C-alpha positions as CSV (number, residue, x, y, z in Angstrom):
1,M,-0.2,0.3,-0.2
2,I,2.0,3.1,-1.5
3,R,0.4,6.2,-0.1
4,S,0.6,9.8,-2.1
5,F,2.8,12.9,-0.4
6,S,-0.9,14.7,0.2
7,V,-1.7,11.3,2.2
8,L,1.7,11.2,4.0
9,A,1.4,14.9,5.1
10,G,-1.8,14.7,6.6
11,A,-0.6,11.7,8.2
12,A,2.2,13.6,9.9
13,V,-0.1,16.4,11.0
14,L,-2.2,13.6,13.0
15,A,0.3,11.8,14.2
16,S,2.2,15.3,15.7
17,S,-1.0,16.0,17.5
18,I,-0.8,12.6,19.0
19,L,2.7,12.0,19.8
20,P,3.5,11.7,23.6
21,A,4.6,14.0,25.7
22,P,8.4,13.0,25.3
23,A,8.1,13.3,21.7
24,Q,6.4,16.5,21.5
25,E,9.8,18.1,23.2
26,A,11.4,18.3,19.9
27,D,9.5,19.4,16.4
28,P,10.1,16.8,13.6
29,A,10.6,19.6,11.3
30,A,13.4,20.9,13.3
31,I,14.7,17.3,13.7
32,V,14.9,16.8,9.8
33,A,16.5,20.5,8.9
34,L,19.2,19.9,11.3
35,Q,20.0,16.6,9.6
36,F,20.1,18.3,6.4
37,A,22.5,20.7,8.1
38,V,24.6,18.6,9.4
39,S,25.3,16.7,6.4
40,G,25.4,19.5,3.9
41,D,22.1,20.6,2.8
42,H,22.0,18.5,-0.4
43,K,18.8,18.7,-2.4
44,G,16.4,16.1,-3.6
45,V,17.7,13.5,-0.9
46,R,16.6,11.9,2.3
47,A,17.3,13.6,5.7
48,S,19.3,10.1,5.9
49,G,20.2,7.1,3.9
50,A,20.3,9.6,1.3
51,K,22.7,7.2,-0.8
52,G,21.1,4.0,-1.4
53,V,20.1,1.1,-3.6
54,C,16.3,0.0,-4.2
55,L,15.6,-3.5,-4.8
56,K,13.0,-6.3,-5.0
57,G,12.3,-9.5,-3.4
58,S,10.6,-11.5,-1.4
59,F,9.4,-12.8,2.0
60,T,8.9,-16.7,2.7
61,P,7.5,-17.0,6.5
62,A,8.6,-19.7,8.6
63,S,6.1,-22.8,8.9
64,D,5.6,-21.8,12.8
65,A,5.3,-18.1,12.3
66,A,1.8,-17.9,12.8
67,S,2.4,-19.3,16.0
68,L,3.8,-15.0,17.4
69,S,1.8,-13.2,14.8
70,K,-1.2,-13.3,12.7
71,A,-0.2,-10.5,10.1
72,P,-0.4,-11.9,6.7
73,Q,3.1,-11.8,5.7
74,F,3.9,-14.7,8.5
75,T,1.1,-17.1,6.3
76,K,2.4,-16.7,3.1
77,T,5.1,-15.4,0.8
78,V,4.8,-12.1,-0.3
79,P,6.7,-9.4,-2.5
80,V,9.0,-7.0,-0.9
81,T,10.4,-3.4,-2.1
82,A,13.5,-2.6,-0.1
83,R,16.4,-0.4,-0.1
84,F,19.9,-0.4,1.4
85,S,21.7,2.7,2.3
86,M,24.5,4.8,3.7
87,G,23.6,6.5,7.1
88,G,23.3,10.5,6.9
89,G,22.1,12.9,4.5
90,N,25.1,12.9,2.3
91,P,24.7,11.2,-1.0
92,K,28.4,11.5,-1.3
93,I,29.3,9.7,1.5
94,S,32.2,6.9,1.2
95,D,30.9,3.4,1.8
96,K,34.4,2.8,3.5
97,T,33.1,5.1,6.3
98,K,33.2,2.7,9.9
99,P,30.9,5.1,12.3
100,T,27.9,5.3,10.2
101,T,25.1,2.6,10.4
102,R,24.1,0.8,7.3
103,G,20.7,0.9,6.3
104,F,18.1,-1.6,5.4
105,A,14.4,-0.3,4.6
106,M,11.8,-2.9,3.2
107,R,8.0,-2.6,2.7
108,M,6.3,-6.3,2.3
109,Q,3.5,-6.0,0.6
110,D,-0.1,-7.5,1.3
111,P,-4.0,-6.5,0.2
112,A,-4.4,-6.5,3.7
113,G,-2.2,-4.1,4.6
114,D,1.7,-3.7,4.3
115,L,4.4,-4.6,7.0
116,T,7.2,-1.8,6.8
117,F,10.7,-2.2,8.5
118,V,13.3,0.5,8.7
119,T,16.6,-1.0,10.2
120,I,20.0,-0.2,10.8
121,S,23.5,-2.2,11.1
122,A,23.7,-1.8,14.7
123,P,21.5,-3.3,17.7
124,I,21.2,0.4,19.3
125,F,20.0,4.0,17.9
126,S,22.5,7.0,18.9
127,T,19.6,8.9,21.3
128,K,16.5,7.6,23.4
129,T,14.4,10.9,22.9
130,P,13.6,13.1,20.3
131,A,14.7,16.3,22.8
132,Q,18.0,14.6,22.5
133,L,18.3,13.5,19.5
134,L,17.3,17.5,18.3
135,E,20.5,18.6,20.9
136,F,22.8,16.0,19.3
137,L,22.3,17.2,16.1
138,Q,22.4,21.1,17.3
139,V,25.9,20.5,18.4
140,R,27.2,19.1,15.3
141,A,25.9,21.9,12.7
142,P,28.4,23.7,11.3
143,G,28.9,27.2,12.5
144,P,29.9,30.7,10.8
145,D,33.2,28.7,9.5
146,G,31.5,25.8,8.3
147,K,32.4,23.4,11.0
148,P,31.1,22.1,14.2
149,D,32.6,23.3,17.7
150,A,34.3,20.2,18.7
151,E,34.0,21.9,22.6
152,K,30.3,21.7,22.0
153,I,30.2,18.3,21.1
154,K,32.6,17.0,24.0
155,A,30.3,18.6,26.4
156,F,27.0,17.1,25.0
157,A,28.9,13.6,24.9
158,A,30.2,13.8,28.4
159,K,26.5,14.9,30.0
160,N,24.9,12.2,27.5
161,P,27.3,9.3,27.4
162,E,24.3,6.7,26.0
163,T,24.6,8.7,23.2
164,G,28.2,7.6,22.2
165,R,27.2,3.6,22.5
166,Q,26.2,3.5,18.8
167,A,29.5,4.8,17.6
168,A,31.1,2.8,20.0
169,W,29.5,-0.4,18.7
170,L,30.5,0.7,15.0
171,N,34.0,1.3,15.3
172,A,35.1,-1.8,17.4
173,R,34.0,-3.9,14.5
174,P,35.2,-4.4,11.0
175,V,33.2,-2.3,7.9
176,P,30.9,-4.9,6.1
177,A,32.0,-6.0,2.6
178,S,28.7,-5.6,1.5
179,F,24.9,-4.1,1.8
180,A,24.4,-8.1,1.9
181,G,27.1,-9.0,3.8
182,T,25.6,-7.5,7.8
183,D,23.0,-7.8,10.0
184,Y,20.3,-5.3,10.8
185,W,18.2,-4.7,13.4
186,A,14.9,-3.0,14.0
187,V,15.8,-1.6,17.0
188,H,12.6,-1.3,18.8
189,A,10.4,-3.5,21.1
190,Y,7.6,-4.9,18.9
191,T,4.7,-6.4,20.2
192,L,3.5,-9.9,18.4
193,T,0.1,-11.2,18.8
194,N,-1.0,-14.3,17.2
195,A,-4.9,-15.7,16.3
196,K,-5.3,-16.8,19.5
197,G,-4.3,-13.1,21.2
198,D,-1.1,-14.4,22.7
199,K,1.1,-11.3,23.0
200,T,5.0,-11.8,22.7
201,T,7.6,-8.8,23.0
202,A,10.5,-9.2,20.7
203,K,13.2,-7.4,19.1
204,L,13.3,-8.1,15.4
205,K,16.7,-8.8,13.7
206,F,17.5,-9.4,10.1
207,V,20.5,-11.9,9.7
208,A,22.6,-12.1,7.0
209,A,23.0,-15.9,5.5
210,D,26.3,-14.7,4.0
211,K,28.4,-12.3,6.4
212,A,31.6,-10.8,5.3
213,T,33.5,-7.6,6.5
214,L,37.3,-5.9,5.5
215,S,40.3,-6.1,7.0
216,D,41.8,-2.4,7.0
217,E,44.1,-3.5,4.2
218,E,41.2,-4.3,2.2
219,L,39.1,-1.3,3.2
220,K,42.2,0.8,1.9
221,A,42.3,-0.7,-1.8
222,K,38.4,0.0,-2.3
223,P,37.0,3.0,-3.9
224,D,34.5,5.3,-1.9
225,A,31.8,3.9,-3.9
226,F,32.0,0.0,-4.1
227,Y,28.6,-1.2,-2.4
228,A,26.5,-1.0,-5.3
229,D,28.7,-2.7,-7.9
230,E,29.4,-5.3,-5.4
231,L,25.4,-6.1,-4.8
232,K,25.2,-6.1,-8.4
233,E,27.8,-8.8,-9.1
234,R,26.5,-10.5,-6.0
235,L,22.9,-10.9,-7.0
236,S,23.7,-11.9,-10.4
237,R,24.7,-15.1,-8.8
238,G,21.5,-15.6,-6.6
239,P,19.6,-14.0,-4.2
240,A,20.7,-12.3,-0.9
241,K,19.0,-13.6,2.0
242,F,18.0,-12.6,5.6
243,D,16.2,-14.6,8.2
244,L,14.1,-12.8,10.1
245,V,14.6,-13.4,13.7
246,A,12.5,-12.3,16.8
247,I,14.7,-12.0,20.1
248,L,12.2,-12.8,22.5
249,A,12.3,-10.5,25.9
250,E,12.7,-11.1,29.5
251,P,10.4,-9.2,32.2
252,N,13.4,-6.9,32.6
253,D,14.8,-5.8,28.9
254,P,14.7,-2.4,28.4
255,T,11.5,-1.3,25.9
256,T,11.4,1.8,25.9
257,D,15.5,3.0,25.4
258,V,16.8,2.6,22.1
259,T,20.0,3.2,23.4
260,A,20.0,0.1,25.4
261,T,20.9,-3.4,24.3
262,W,19.4,-6.7,25.3
263,P,21.7,-9.7,25.6
264,E,20.9,-11.5,22.7
265,D,22.9,-14.6,23.2
266,E,21.2,-15.1,26.7
267,R,17.6,-14.7,25.2
268,K,15.6,-17.2,23.2
269,Q,15.3,-16.6,19.7
270,K,12.6,-17.4,17.0
271,T,13.0,-17.5,13.3
272,L,10.0,-15.8,11.6
273,G,11.0,-16.5,7.9
274,T,13.4,-15.6,5.3
275,L,14.0,-12.4,3.0
276,A,15.6,-12.5,-0.5
277,I,16.9,-9.9,-2.0
278,A,16.6,-11.0,-5.9
279,G,17.7,-7.6,-7.5
280,I,18.0,-4.1,-8.3
281,E,15.5,-1.5,-9.2
282,P,15.4,1.7,-10.5
283,D,14.9,4.4,-8.0
284,A,11.2,5.3,-8.2
285,P,9.3,2.5,-6.5
286,C,11.3,3.2,-3.7
287,D,11.4,7.3,-3.8
288,A,7.3,7.6,-4.4
289,A,6.5,7.1,-0.5
290,T,8.3,6.9,2.5
291,F,9.0,3.9,4.3
292,D,6.8,4.4,7.4
293,P,7.3,1.9,10.2
294,V,4.9,3.4,12.5
295,V,1.8,3.6,9.7
296,D,2.7,0.3,7.5
297,L,1.8,-2.3,10.7
298,P,-1.0,-4.9,9.9
299,E,-3.2,-6.5,12.8
300,G,-0.5,-9.0,14.5
301,I,2.3,-7.0,14.9
302,A,2.6,-3.3,17.0
303,G,5.5,-0.7,17.6
304,P,5.7,0.8,20.8
305,A,3.3,2.8,22.7
306,D,5.9,4.5,24.8
307,D,8.8,4.5,22.9
308,P,9.1,8.2,22.2
309,M,11.5,7.6,19.1
310,F,9.7,5.4,17.5
311,A,6.7,7.5,17.6
312,I,8.4,10.5,15.7
313,R,9.5,8.5,12.4
314,S,6.6,8.8,11.0
315,P,5.9,12.6,10.9
316,A,9.6,12.8,10.8
317,Y,9.6,10.7,7.6
318,A,6.9,13.1,6.2
319,V,9.0,15.7,6.5
320,S,11.8,14.7,5.0
321,L,9.5,13.2,1.9
322,S,8.3,16.8,1.4
323,R,11.8,18.4,1.4
324,R,13.2,15.7,-1.1
325,S,9.8,16.1,-3.4
326,N,9.8,20.0,-3.5
């Protein structure tokens, strides 16, 4: 279900009026404006994920996926429109950048309602509230000399140590050799509901079937833009596959703070199905509408009601779409 921009804009206004109080502390338009400012104010691109590749594929559920969720995508194979991307609003960012998340957005289509995820190559986000995200971006915005104030960034990090966790996680690991060679997390805690009404809280992760990373020496030999060519060559040999895995929550796992991790190795996990990316598409199917993980959730799966970083996604994405469409 792909909505026109006019519908999205209306959805953004409505979402802004019903955001929980913490999310209302920061205007989505102000956040998006700062995302563009930090990335260089490039025109006609996304505020985040400006550099990317549109894809086509399919999702096939596991035989027992419906035991956790009654969403139609967990009962039959459905077509998928997806997009790999580099984080941030700079369309010329180097694919070799280490402390930047790779993104994987997807729309699993069904007449009863699409299922959309926007995932990143880290289990945590950089901020836990929209207000904190706004300040995170404000201290990184360029000053009159065209550069951010290093002392402001340092002071903010000292006051908000959790905002450094994502970069530290990424810096501690090698750069992925491919968009298709790394895992992606939906970050937020979801509630899955089956036909009996049983509810399960879980975090969702797309686990790459063919993981691959680059050593520092291998990375140096690569050009700044190698992911698209690598992906084209990889897909010529067959689909790139990911298992969708539900990491099941235990009672004390945090569900409102996306800067906090769960100990995945100590949690029960259940495979819900396999996503197969079959080929590269023209940009149009991905650019016609936003991938909205808040609005596009069918019955049987729900995002968190008490996570302000989830709630603000819908209006922020609509603002970003407006800017790149006009």
